[in-house]
C-alpha positions in Angstrom: 84.6 63.0 88.5 87.5 61.8 86.1 90.2 59.8 87.5 92.7 62.5 86.6 90.8 65.0 88.6 90.6 62.7 91.5 94.4 62.1 91.5 95.0 66.0 91.1 92.8 66.5 94.4 94.8 63.9 96.2 98.1 65.4 95.1 97.1 68.9 96.1 95.9 67.8 99.5 99.1 66.0 100.1 101.2 69.0 99.1 99.2 71.2 101.3 99.7 68.8 104.2 103.4 68.7 103.6 103.7 72.6 103.5 101.8 72.6 107.0 104.2 70.2 108.5 107.1 72.0 107.3 106.0 75.2 108.7 105.2 73.6 112.1 108.4 72.0 112.2 110.3 75.5 111.6 108.7 76.8 114.8 110.3 74.6 117.2 111.8 76.2 120.2 115.3 76.1 121.0 116.6 72.9 122.5 113.6 70.9 121.5 114.1 67.2 121.0 114.4 66.2 117.4 111.1 64.4 116.2 110.5 62.3 113.2 108.6 65.4 111.7 111.6 67.6 112.2 114.0 65.2 110.7 111.7 65.0 107.6 112.1 68.9 107.0 114.6 69.5 104.0 117.3 71.9 104.4 116.6 75.4 102.9 118.2 75.9 99.5 119.6 79.3 99.2 121.8 80.9 96.5 125.3 81.8 97.9 126.3 85.4 97.6 129.6 85.6 95.6 131.7 87.8 98.0 134.7 89.0 96.2 136.7 92.3 96.2 136.6 92.5 92.2 132.8 92.3 92.5 132.5 95.6 94.3 130.8 98.1 92.1 130.6 101.2 94.6 131.4 101.9 98.3 129.2 104.4 100.1 129.5 106.2 103.5 126.7 107.8 105.3 126.4 109.6 108.9 123.1 108.7 110.7 121.9 111.5 113.0 121.6 110.1 116.3 120.4 111.5 119.8 120.9 109.5 122.9 117.5 110.4 124.2 115.7 109.7 120.8 114.3 111.5 117.7 112.5 114.9 118.1 109.0 115.7 117.0 108.0 118.9 118.8 106.4 122.4 117.8 107.6 125.8 118.9 107.6 129.5 117.8 110.2 131.0 115.7 109.9 134.7 114.9 106.3 134.8 113.6 106.4 131.2 112.5 105.3 128.0 113.7 108.3 125.7 113.7 107.8 121.8 113.8 110.9 119.6 114.4 111.1 116.0 113.0 114.6 114.9 113.0 117.3 112.7 114.9 116.1 109.2 113.8 119.5 107.6 114.1 119.6 104.5 111.9 115.8 104.4 111.4 115.3 107.4 109.1 113.6 105.7 106.4 112.0 103.2 108.8 110.2 105.7 110.8 109.8 108.5 108.2 105.9 108.0 107.6 105.1 107.6 111.1 107.0 110.8 112.4 105.7 112.6 109.4 102.1 111.8 110.7 103.1 113.1 114.2 104.6 116.4 112.7 101.5 117.0 110.6 99.2 116.7 113.5 101.5 119.3 115.3 101.2 121.6 112.2 97.2 121.4 112.4 97.3 121.7 116.3 99.5 124.9 115.7 96.4 126.5 114.0 97.4 126.0 110.4 94.4 124.6 108.5 94.3 122.8 105.3 95.2 125.0 102.4 98.0 126.7 104.3 101.5 127.1 102.8 104.0 125.0 104.6 107.9 124.8 104.0 109.7 121.6 104.8 113.5 121.7 105.3 115.3 118.5 103.8 114.7 116.4 100.9 115.9 112.9 102.4 113.3 110.1 103.3 112.0 112.0 106.4 111.4 115.4 104.6 109.9 113.6 101.5 107.6 111.8 103.8 106.6 114.8 105.7 105.9 116.8 102.6 103.7 114.1 101.0 101.7 113.6 104.3 101.1 117.2 104.5 99.9 117.3 100.8 97.7 114.5 101.6 96.1 116.7 104.3 95.5 119.5 101.8 98.6 121.8 102.5 100.5 123.6 99.9 104.1 122.3 100.3 107.7 123.7 99.3 110.7 121.8 100.0 113.9 123.8 100.7 117.0 121.6 100.8 120.7 122.0 100.5 121.2 118.5 98.7 118.4 116.4 96.6 118.5 112.7 96.0 120.9 111.0 95.2 123.2 113.4 97.3 121.2 112.8 100.5 122.1 110.5 103.4 119.0 108.5 102.7 120.0 107.8 99.2 122.9 105.6 100.8 121.1 104.0 103.4 120.7 100.1 103.6 116.9 100.6 104.3 115.7 97.4 106.0 112.4 98.3 107.8 113.7 98.2 111.4 114.2 100.9 114.1 117.9 100.4 114.7 120.0 102.9 116.8 116.9 105.1 117.6 118.1 106.0 121.1 120.2 104.9 124.0 118.2 102.2 125.5 119.4 103.3 129.1 118.0 107.0 128.3 114.4 106.3 126.9 111.5 107.6 128.8 107.9 106.3 128.9 106.7 109.3 126.7 109.4 108.5 124.3 108.5 105.0 124.2 104.9 105.8 123.3 106.1 108.1 120.5 108.2 105.4 119.1 105.4 102.9 119.2 103.1 105.3 117.4 105.5 106.3 114.7 106.4 102.6 114.0 102.7 101.5 113.6 101.9 104.4 111.3 105.1 104.0 109.3 104.8 100.3 108.8 101.0 100.8 107.7 102.2 103.2 105.2 105.1 101.3 103.7 102.6 98.3 103.2 100.8 100.4 100.8 104.0 101.1 98.8 105.0 97.5 98.2 105.9 96.9 94.6 108.4 97.7 91.8 107.3 101.3 91.5 108.5 102.3 95.0 110.9 99.3 95.1 109.5 98.4 98.5 109.4 94.5 99.1 108.9 91.8 101.7 111.9 89.4 102.1 113.0 87.0 104.5 115.7 87.9 106.8 117.8 85.2 108.2 119.2 86.3 111.6 122.1 84.2 112.7 123.3 83.6 116.3 125.3 81.3 118.3 122.9 81.6 121.3 120.8 78.5 121.5 118.1 80.7 123.3 118.2 83.5 120.5 114.4 84.5 119.9 115.0 87.1 117.0 115.3 90.9 116.6 113.9 92.9 119.7 110.4 94.0 118.5 110.2 96.9 121.2 106.9 95.5 122.4 105.2 95.5 119.0 105.2 91.8 118.0 102.5 92.4 115.4 104.9 94.2 113.1 107.2 90.9 112.8 104.7 88.5 111.4 105.7 85.0 110.5 108.9 85.0 112.9 110.1 81.4 113.3 113.2 79.6 114.2 114.7 77.1 111.7 114.9 73.5 112.7 118.5 72.1 112.7 117.7 70.1 109.7 116.4 73.2 108.0 119.6 75.4 108.7 122.0 75.7 105.8 124.3 78.2 108.0 126.9 77.3 110.3 125.3 79.4 113.1 123.8 77.4 115.8 120.6 79.3 115.9 118.8 80.9 112.9 115.7 82.9 113.2 113.6 84.0 110.1 111.9 87.2 110.1 109.7 88.5 107.4 110.6 92.3 107.0 110.0 95.1 104.6 113.1 96.3 102.4 113.3 99.5 100.6 115.8 100.4 97.7 116.4 104.2 98.3 117.6 105.1 94.9 114.2 104.0 93.1 112.0 104.9 96.3 113.1 108.5 96.6 112.9 109.2 92.9 109.2 107.8 93.4 108.5 110.3 96.3 109.9 113.2 94.5 107.7 112.4 91.4 104.7 112.1 93.7 105.5 115.2 95.5 105.8 117.1 92.2 102.6 115.6 90.7 100.6 116.8 93.7 101.9 120.4 92.9 104.8 120.5 95.4 107.8 122.8 94.6 111.5 122.2 95.3 114.0 125.1 96.0 117.7 124.2 96.6 118.6 126.5 99.2 120.9 126.4 102.3 120.2 128.2 105.7 123.0 129.2 107.8 120.9 130.4 110.8 117.4 130.2 112.1 116.8 133.9 111.4 117.0 133.2 107.7 113.8 131.1 107.9 112.1 134.5 108.5 112.6 135.3 104.8 110.4 132.4 103.7 106.7 133.3 102.8 105.3 130.1 104.5 103.8 130.7 108.0 104.8 127.4 109.1 108.1 125.1 108.7 108.8 121.6 109.2 112.4 120.8 110.1 113.7 117.6 108.7 117.4 118.4 108.3 118.8 115.5 110.3 122.4 115.9 111.2 122.1 119.5 110.0 119.8 120.5 113.0 123.0 120.3 115.0 124.4 123.5 113.5 121.2 125.2 112.3 119.1 124.8 115.6 121.9 124.2 118.0 121.1 120.7 119.0 124.4 119.7 120.6 122.9 116.3 121.6 123.0 115.2 118.0 125.9 113.2 117.0 126.9 111.1 113.8 127.1 107.3 113.6 129.0 106.3 110.6 127.9 103.7 108.3 129.9 102.2 105.5 128.7 99.8 102.8 130.4 97.7 100.0 127.9 97.0 97.2 128.5 93.9 95.0 127.3 93.1 91.5 123.6 92.3 91.4 122.7 88.6 91.8 119.2 88.2 90.9 119.0 84.7 92.4 119.7 85.8 96.1 116.1 86.7 97.3 116.7 86.6 101.1 118.6 88.7 103.5 120.9 88.0 106.3 122.0 89.7 109.7 124.2 88.5 112.4 127.7 89.1 114.0 127.3 92.8 113.3 127.1 92.1 109.7 124.2 92.4 107.2 123.4 91.5 103.5 120.6 93.1 101.6 119.9 92.0 98.0 118.7 94.9 95.8 118.2 95.4 92.0 121.1 97.6 92.1 123.6 95.3 93.9 124.1 93.1 96.9 124.4 95.4 99.9 127.1 94.5 102.5 127.3 96.4 105.8 128.4 96.3 109.3 129.9 99.4 110.6 128.4 101.6 113.5 131.1 104.1 114.5 129.5 106.7 116.9 130.8 110.2 117.0 132.9 109.7 113.7 132.5 112.5 111.3 134.5 111.5 108.2 132.9 110.3 105.0 136.2 108.6 104.0 136.1 104.7 103.2 137.6 102.8 106.0 139.7 99.9 104.1 140.3 97.9 107.3 136.6 98.0 108.0 135.7 96.9 104.4 138.2 94.1 104.7 136.3 93.1 107.9 133.1 93.1 106.4 134.3 91.2 103.2 135.9 88.4 105.3 133.0 88.1 107.8 130.6 87.8 104.9 132.8 85.3 102.9 132.7 83.1 106.1 129.0 83.1 106.2 128.3 82.3 102.5 131.2 80.0 101.8 130.3 77.8 105.1 126.7 77.3 103.8 125.7 73.7 103.6 124.0 72.2 100.6 
């Protein structure tokens, strides 16, 4: 073995040992005494987000379809048709879309509709497109009927971090709903993993969750810690933020404009048909040729099917010019920042029961001020 090769092996081993030591130090529990290993951990070097009003390239507002008792996946009869509901996901429409699509497809099959049957899907957002694609995968002939197509859907303006937020009122959930939510999460997470890459704009990113609570342990995992791999707390010497406690989560992020276009492409390539049509009453569904209908109308189900439990949660985003050097996300203090190829997404409004799609100037100013404080205060 040559001298240069021996040196290379020693250097590689030393680098690997250093990486392992750094990883272990970052897992220190809150309040742990600072050890020599911890003090040796370097501060994380993260590019600052340039938060300035003149860098805003667009403002978007969407209404999340929230039900205090949780989303609906249920089958019933309507006239001579099988009607399967798949709506009311709150702030987790993109997140849970593939999971509830699988559950809805099970009900289609269980309702006596074998592969090869024609199925109508109402809605062309993330939930409707996922339902249509799962049904196609199972051998059904699918037509989507929708009033709006991307980029005009609510899903098109979502922040779209993979996390089941605002799914239900946690004081009103039932064991049955908890089991359904767990199943939907597992199925959806697995499907999104198969879509990672530039084609669907699905990516793993580090999310830095900021808290002033020294005992903070990360985002709630709803009893499914396996869906939150690599969770770790930054040691004080690593922490570039002013927040007292920072937990790093490795999560999936989705860019809706690219993602929804890719799903529409896949749907059409698989023989799917899209018809732009609005329905004023359930009776009009009787005019459809398909013997089964999957309802993915989101907030629209309130009027179309009389679900008075549905209420909107208004969310507002300010999108800044892209910063390719920003390759991480942040959440904390009711504010979040997600970097995307089409811009830096800044959010932090959750207005339950608010119907308007108007931009709230005061809310935007609060978001910008809060985000500036986070990034201007970064160390290093």
